[in-house]
PyMOL commands that place a pseudoatom at each C-alpha (Angstrom):
pseudoatom trace, name=CA, resn=MET, resi=1, chain=A, elem=C, hetatm=0, pos=[45.735, 167.124, 101.592]
pseudoatom trace, name=CA, resn=SER, resi=2, chain=A, elem=C, hetatm=0, pos=[46.138, 166.114, 105.216]
pseudoatom trace, name=CA, resn=ILE, resi=3, chain=A, elem=C, hetatm=0, pos=[45.417, 162.572, 106.345]
pseudoatom trace, name=CA, resn=PHE, resi=4, chain=A, elem=C, hetatm=0, pos=[43.807, 164.022, 109.473]
pseudoatom trace, name=CA, resn=ASP, resi=5, chain=A, elem=C, hetatm=0, pos=[40.443, 165.723, 109.760]
pseudoatom trace, name=CA, resn=HIS, resi=6, chain=A, elem=C, hetatm=0, pos=[41.633, 167.557, 112.875]
pseudoatom trace, name=CA, resn=VAL, resi=7, chain=A, elem=C, hetatm=0, pos=[44.014, 167.392, 115.836]
pseudoatom trace, name=CA, resn=SER, resi=8, chain=A, elem=C, hetatm=0, pos=[43.198, 168.388, 119.424]
pseudoatom trace, name=CA, resn=LEU, resi=9, chain=A, elem=C, hetatm=0, pos=[45.738, 169.431, 122.054]
pseudoatom trace, name=CA, resn=LYS, resi=10, chain=A, elem=C, hetatm=0, pos=[44.710, 169.605, 125.696]
pseudoatom trace, name=CA, resn=THR, resi=11, chain=A, elem=C, hetatm=0, pos=[46.534, 172.108, 127.857]
pseudoatom trace, name=CA, resn=THR, resi=12, chain=A, elem=C, hetatm=0, pos=[46.569, 173.458, 131.384]
pseudoatom trace, name=CA, resn=ARG, resi=13, chain=A, elem=C, hetatm=0, pos=[48.034, 176.746, 129.999]
pseudoatom trace, name=CA, resn=LEU, resi=14, chain=A, elem=C, hetatm=0, pos=[45.362, 177.816, 127.520]
pseudoatom trace, name=CA, resn=ALA, resi=15, chain=A, elem=C, hetatm=0, pos=[46.248, 181.538, 127.355]
pseudoatom trace, name=CA, resn=ASP, resi=16, chain=A, elem=C, hetatm=0, pos=[49.955, 180.808, 126.752]
pseudoatom trace, name=CA, resn=MET, resi=17, chain=A, elem=C, hetatm=0, pos=[49.191, 178.166, 124.135]
pseudoatom trace, name=CA, resn=GLN, resi=18, chain=A, elem=C, hetatm=0, pos=[46.740, 180.440, 122.281]
pseudoatom trace, name=CA, resn=ARG, resi=19, chain=A, elem=C, hetatm=0, pos=[49.302, 183.262, 122.125]
pseudoatom trace, name=CA, resn=PHE, resi=20, chain=A, elem=C, hetatm=0, pos=[52.006, 180.866, 120.962]
pseudoatom trace, name=CA, resn=TYR, resi=21, chain=A, elem=C, hetatm=0, pos=[49.953, 179.241, 118.190]
pseudoatom trace, name=CA, resn=GLU, resi=22, chain=A, elem=C, hetatm=0, pos=[48.537, 182.561, 116.983]
pseudoatom trace, name=CA, resn=ALA, resi=23, chain=A, elem=C, hetatm=0, pos=[52.083, 183.909, 116.472]
pseudoatom trace, name=CA, resn=ALA, resi=24, chain=A, elem=C, hetatm=0, pos=[53.672, 180.671, 115.260]
pseudoatom trace, name=CA, resn=LEU, resi=25, chain=A, elem=C, hetatm=0, pos=[50.997, 179.703, 112.728]
pseudoatom trace, name=CA, resn=ALA, resi=26, chain=A, elem=C, hetatm=0, pos=[50.146, 183.113, 111.228]
pseudoatom trace, name=CA, resn=PRO, resi=27, chain=A, elem=C, hetatm=0, pos=[53.164, 182.979, 108.858]
pseudoatom trace, name=CA, resn=LEU, resi=28, chain=A, elem=C, hetatm=0, pos=[51.804, 179.677, 107.515]
pseudoatom trace, name=CA, resn=GLY, resi=29, chain=A, elem=C, hetatm=0, pos=[48.441, 181.252, 106.718]
pseudoatom trace, name=CA, resn=ILE, resi=30, chain=A, elem=C, hetatm=0, pos=[46.838, 179.456, 109.671]
pseudoatom trace, name=CA, resn=GLU, resi=31, chain=A, elem=C, hetatm=0, pos=[44.724, 181.657, 111.928]
pseudoatom trace, name=CA, resn=LYS, resi=32, chain=A, elem=C, hetatm=0, pos=[42.552, 181.396, 114.994]
pseudoatom trace, name=CA, resn=LYS, resi=33, chain=A, elem=C, hetatm=0, pos=[39.011, 180.956, 113.681]
pseudoatom trace, name=CA, resn=PHE, resi=34, chain=A, elem=C, hetatm=0, pos=[37.185, 180.979, 117.003]
pseudoatom trace, name=CA, resn=PHE, resi=35, chain=A, elem=C, hetatm=0, pos=[37.400, 180.851, 120.786]
pseudoatom trace, name=CA, resn=ILE, resi=36, chain=A, elem=C, hetatm=0, pos=[34.666, 179.431, 122.973]
pseudoatom trace, name=CA, resn=ASP, resi=37, chain=A, elem=C, hetatm=0, pos=[34.822, 180.015, 126.708]
pseudoatom trace, name=CA, resn=ARG, resi=38, chain=A, elem=C, hetatm=0, pos=[33.426, 177.000, 128.562]
pseudoatom trace, name=CA, resn=PRO, resi=39, chain=A, elem=C, hetatm=0, pos=[33.187, 176.317, 132.315]
pseudoatom trace, name=CA, resn=GLU, resi=40, chain=A, elem=C, hetatm=0, pos=[35.399, 173.220, 132.031]
pseudoatom trace, name=CA, resn=GLY, resi=41, chain=A, elem=C, hetatm=0, pos=[37.968, 175.087, 129.872]
pseudoatom trace, name=CA, resn=GLY, resi=42, chain=A, elem=C, hetatm=0, pos=[37.989, 177.160, 126.708]
pseudoatom trace, name=CA, resn=VAL, resi=43, chain=A, elem=C, hetatm=0, pos=[38.495, 175.921, 123.158]
pseudoatom trace, name=CA, resn=ALA, resi=44, chain=A, elem=C, hetatm=0, pos=[40.391, 177.735, 120.391]
pseudoatom trace, name=CA, resn=GLY, resi=45, chain=A, elem=C, hetatm=0, pos=[40.116, 176.559, 116.793]
pseudoatom trace, name=CA, resn=PHE, resi=46, chain=A, elem=C, hetatm=0, pos=[42.850, 177.189, 114.177]
pseudoatom trace, name=CA, resn=GLY, resi=47, chain=A, elem=C, hetatm=0, pos=[43.011, 176.561, 110.437]
pseudoatom trace, name=CA, resn=ARG, resi=48, chain=A, elem=C, hetatm=0, pos=[43.381, 177.945, 106.936]
pseudoatom trace, name=CA, resn=GLU, resi=49, chain=A, elem=C, hetatm=0, pos=[40.050, 177.336, 105.203]
pseudoatom trace, name=CA, resn=ARG, resi=50, chain=A, elem=C, hetatm=0, pos=[38.561, 175.256, 108.007]
pseudoatom trace, name=CA, resn=VAL, resi=51, chain=A, elem=C, hetatm=0, pos=[39.425, 174.414, 111.610]
pseudoatom trace, name=CA, resn=GLU, resi=52, chain=A, elem=C, hetatm=0, pos=[41.919, 171.558, 111.826]
pseudoatom trace, name=CA, resn=LEU, resi=53, chain=A, elem=C, hetatm=0, pos=[43.643, 172.272, 115.153]
pseudoatom trace, name=CA, resn=PHE, resi=54, chain=A, elem=C, hetatm=0, pos=[41.845, 172.626, 118.476]
pseudoatom trace, name=CA, resn=ILE, resi=55, chain=A, elem=C, hetatm=0, pos=[43.579, 173.888, 121.631]
pseudoatom trace, name=CA, resn=ILE, resi=56, chain=A, elem=C, hetatm=0, pos=[41.448, 172.782, 124.576]
pseudoatom trace, name=CA, resn=GLY, resi=57, chain=A, elem=C, hetatm=0, pos=[41.791, 174.069, 128.121]
pseudoatom trace, name=CA, resn=ALA, resi=58, chain=A, elem=C, hetatm=0, pos=[41.775, 171.309, 130.735]
pseudoatom trace, name=CA, resn=SER, resi=59, chain=A, elem=C, hetatm=0, pos=[42.585, 170.808, 134.375]
pseudoatom trace, name=CA, resn=GLY, resi=60, chain=A, elem=C, hetatm=0, pos=[44.688, 168.051, 135.825]
pseudoatom trace, name=CA, resn=PRO, resi=61, chain=A, elem=C, hetatm=0, pos=[48.190, 166.876, 135.034]
pseudoatom trace, name=CA, resn=MET, resi=62, chain=A, elem=C, hetatm=0, pos=[50.185, 168.313, 132.139]
pseudoatom trace, name=CA, resn=PRO, resi=63, chain=A, elem=C, hetatm=0, pos=[49.506, 166.299, 128.964]
pseudoatom trace, name=CA, resn=THR, resi=64, chain=A, elem=C, hetatm=0, pos=[52.274, 164.160, 127.453]
pseudoatom trace, name=CA, resn=PRO, resi=65, chain=A, elem=C, hetatm=0, pos=[54.156, 166.177, 124.810]
pseudoatom trace, name=CA, resn=LEU, resi=66, chain=A, elem=C, hetatm=0, pos=[53.871, 165.198, 121.154]
pseudoatom trace, name=CA, resn=HIS, resi=67, chain=A, elem=C, hetatm=0, pos=[55.163, 166.226, 117.734]
pseudoatom trace, name=CA, resn=LEU, resi=68, chain=A, elem=C, hetatm=0, pos=[53.105, 168.354, 115.314]
pseudoatom trace, name=CA, resn=ALA, resi=69, chain=A, elem=C, hetatm=0, pos=[54.300, 169.148, 111.794]
pseudoatom trace, name=CA, resn=PHE, resi=70, chain=A, elem=C, hetatm=0, pos=[52.536, 171.914, 109.851]
pseudoatom trace, name=CA, resn=ARG, resi=71, chain=A, elem=C, hetatm=0, pos=[52.836, 172.085, 106.062]
pseudoatom trace, name=CA, resn=ALA, resi=72, chain=A, elem=C, hetatm=0, pos=[54.395, 175.324, 104.811]
pseudoatom trace, name=CA, resn=ARG, resi=73, chain=A, elem=C, hetatm=0, pos=[53.852, 176.564, 101.271]
pseudoatom trace, name=CA, resn=ASN, resi=74, chain=A, elem=C, hetatm=0, pos=[57.501, 177.633, 100.801]
pseudoatom trace, name=CA, resn=ARG, resi=75, chain=A, elem=C, hetatm=0, pos=[60.817, 177.997, 102.644]
pseudoatom trace, name=CA, resn=GLU, resi=76, chain=A, elem=C, hetatm=0, pos=[60.126, 181.598, 103.605]
pseudoatom trace, name=CA, resn=GLU, resi=77, chain=A, elem=C, hetatm=0, pos=[57.072, 180.528, 105.598]
pseudoatom trace, name=CA, resn=VAL, resi=78, chain=A, elem=C, hetatm=0, pos=[59.253, 178.044, 107.504]
pseudoatom trace, name=CA, resn=ALA, resi=79, chain=A, elem=C, hetatm=0, pos=[61.689, 180.791, 108.485]
pseudoatom trace, name=CA, resn=VAL, resi=80, chain=A, elem=C, hetatm=0, pos=[58.951, 183.255, 109.507]
pseudoatom trace, name=CA, resn=PHE, resi=81, chain=A, elem=C, hetatm=0, pos=[57.179, 180.471, 111.475]
pseudoatom trace, name=CA, resn=HIS, resi=82, chain=A, elem=C, hetatm=0, pos=[60.385, 179.810, 113.429]
pseudoatom trace, name=CA, resn=ALA, resi=83, chain=A, elem=C, hetatm=0, pos=[60.980, 183.498, 114.193]
pseudoatom trace, name=CA, resn=GLY, resi=84, chain=A, elem=C, hetatm=0, pos=[57.351, 184.049, 115.220]
pseudoatom trace, name=CA, resn=ALA, resi=85, chain=A, elem=C, hetatm=0, pos=[57.238, 180.932, 117.392]
pseudoatom trace, name=CA, resn=VAL, resi=86, chain=A, elem=C, hetatm=0, pos=[60.454, 181.822, 119.216]
pseudoatom trace, name=CA, resn=SER, resi=87, chain=A, elem=C, hetatm=0, pos=[59.318, 185.440, 119.738]
pseudoatom trace, name=CA, resn=ALA, resi=88, chain=A, elem=C, hetatm=0, pos=[56.038, 184.096, 121.175]
pseudoatom trace, name=CA, resn=GLY, resi=89, chain=A, elem=C, hetatm=0, pos=[57.903, 182.157, 123.868]
pseudoatom trace, name=CA, resn=GLY, resi=90, chain=A, elem=C, hetatm=0, pos=[58.759, 178.922, 122.082]
pseudoatom trace, name=CA, resn=ALA, resi=91, chain=A, elem=C, hetatm=0, pos=[62.180, 177.346, 122.579]
pseudoatom trace, name=CA, resn=ASP, resi=92, chain=A, elem=C, hetatm=0, pos=[64.323, 176.823, 119.483]
pseudoatom trace, name=CA, resn=ASN, resi=93, chain=A, elem=C, hetatm=0, pos=[64.608, 173.117, 118.686]
pseudoatom trace, name=CA, resn=GLY, resi=94, chain=A, elem=C, hetatm=0, pos=[66.147, 173.385, 115.208]
pseudoatom trace, name=CA, resn=ALA, resi=95, chain=A, elem=C, hetatm=0, pos=[66.658, 176.465, 113.042]
pseudoatom trace, name=CA, resn=PRO, resi=96, chain=A, elem=C, hetatm=0, pos=[65.251, 176.577, 109.493]
pseudoatom trace, name=CA, resn=GLY, resi=97, chain=A, elem=C, hetatm=0, pos=[67.242, 174.434, 107.103]
pseudoatom trace, name=CA, resn=ILE, resi=98, chain=A, elem=C, hetatm=0, pos=[67.487, 171.330, 104.950]
pseudoatom trace, name=CA, resn=ARG, resi=99, chain=A, elem=C, hetatm=0, pos=[67.194, 168.034, 106.829]
pseudoatom trace, name=CA, resn=PRO, resi=100, chain=A, elem=C, hetatm=0, pos=[69.037, 165.617, 104.497]
pseudoatom trace, name=CA, resn=ASN, resi=101, chain=A, elem=C, hetatm=0, pos=[68.515, 162.754, 106.956]
pseudoatom trace, name=CA, resn=TYR, resi=102, chain=A, elem=C, hetatm=0, pos=[64.826, 162.865, 105.844]
pseudoatom trace, name=CA, resn=HIS, resi=103, chain=A, elem=C, hetatm=0, pos=[65.424, 163.749, 102.152]
pseudoatom trace, name=CA, resn=ASP, resi=104, chain=A, elem=C, hetatm=0, pos=[67.238, 166.348, 100.053]
pseudoatom trace, name=CA, resn=ALA, resi=105, chain=A, elem=C, hetatm=0, pos=[64.281, 168.734, 99.780]
pseudoatom trace, name=CA, resn=TYR, resi=106, chain=A, elem=C, hetatm=0, pos=[63.035, 168.499, 103.402]
pseudoatom trace, name=CA, resn=TYR, resi=107, chain=A, elem=C, hetatm=0, pos=[63.249, 172.107, 104.654]
pseudoatom trace, name=CA, resn=ALA, resi=108, chain=A, elem=C, hetatm=0, pos=[62.041, 172.484, 108.242]
pseudoatom trace, name=CA, resn=ALA, resi=109, chain=A, elem=C, hetatm=0, pos=[62.291, 174.318, 111.550]
pseudoatom trace, name=CA, resn=PHE, resi=110, chain=A, elem=C, hetatm=0, pos=[61.393, 173.079, 115.034]
pseudoatom trace, name=CA, resn=VAL, resi=111, chain=A, elem=C, hetatm=0, pos=[60.221, 174.872, 118.191]
pseudoatom trace, name=CA, resn=ILE, resi=112, chain=A, elem=C, hetatm=0, pos=[59.084, 173.611, 121.615]
pseudoatom trace, name=CA, resn=ASP, resi=113, chain=A, elem=C, hetatm=0, pos=[55.714, 175.154, 122.571]
pseudoatom trace, name=CA, resn=PRO, resi=114, chain=A, elem=C, hetatm=0, pos=[54.727, 176.243, 126.131]
pseudoatom trace, name=CA, resn=ASP, resi=115, chain=A, elem=C, hetatm=0, pos=[53.510, 172.717, 126.973]
pseudoatom trace, name=CA, resn=GLY, resi=116, chain=A, elem=C, hetatm=0, pos=[56.649, 170.973, 125.684]
pseudoatom trace, name=CA, resn=ASN, resi=117, chain=A, elem=C, hetatm=0, pos=[55.271, 169.828, 122.309]
pseudoatom trace, name=CA, resn=ASN, resi=118, chain=A, elem=C, hetatm=0, pos=[57.766, 169.699, 119.416]
pseudoatom trace, name=CA, resn=VAL, resi=119, chain=A, elem=C, hetatm=0, pos=[56.200, 171.902, 116.717]
pseudoatom trace, name=CA, resn=GLU, resi=120, chain=A, elem=C, hetatm=0, pos=[57.552, 171.834, 113.175]
pseudoatom trace, name=CA, resn=ALA, resi=121, chain=A, elem=C, hetatm=0, pos=[56.941, 173.759, 109.977]
pseudoatom trace, name=CA, resn=VAL, resi=122, chain=A, elem=C, hetatm=0, pos=[58.065, 171.884, 106.861]
pseudoatom trace, name=CA, resn=PHE, resi=123, chain=A, elem=C, hetatm=0, pos=[58.256, 172.528, 103.130]
pseudoatom trace, name=CA, resn=GLN, resi=124, chain=A, elem=C, hetatm=0, pos=[59.027, 169.407, 101.108]
pseudoatom trace, name=CA, resn=GLY, resi=125, chain=A, elem=C, hetatm=0, pos=[59.559, 170.847, 97.682]
pseudoatom trace, name=CA, resn=ASP, resi=126, chain=A, elem=C, hetatm=0, pos=[62.296, 172.273, 95.526]
pseudoatom trace, name=CA, resn=GLN, resi=127, chain=A, elem=C, hetatm=0, pos=[62.801, 175.994, 95.629]
for i in range(1, 127): cmd.bond("trace and resi %d" % i, "trace and resi %d" % (i + 1))
show_as sticks, trace
zoom trace
């Protein structure tokens, strides 16, 4: 279970971010649940059973990048996440593999999204 109820990302590139997260998160079983078009900027909600990630359109300066790690259910999901994220315009920031500097079973991949956020898919189990 996540320690967060939800996470919100503000972006000045809503269409690009929606496309990226739709492709990157689908292999993890995370899908876009809704989109609401609002005058001040649209909102897209993503999740498995419930919405836990909001992508919010905003005007103004580009938000400060951050790191998001999504829990994968197995190593295959990590690999398909990475391929989908890169094909959707993300920049490779670490191919799928074991990260022994974290621990011996930490299997992850990293991609930079259209706004510069470091997005990770991780499976922390034996396989």
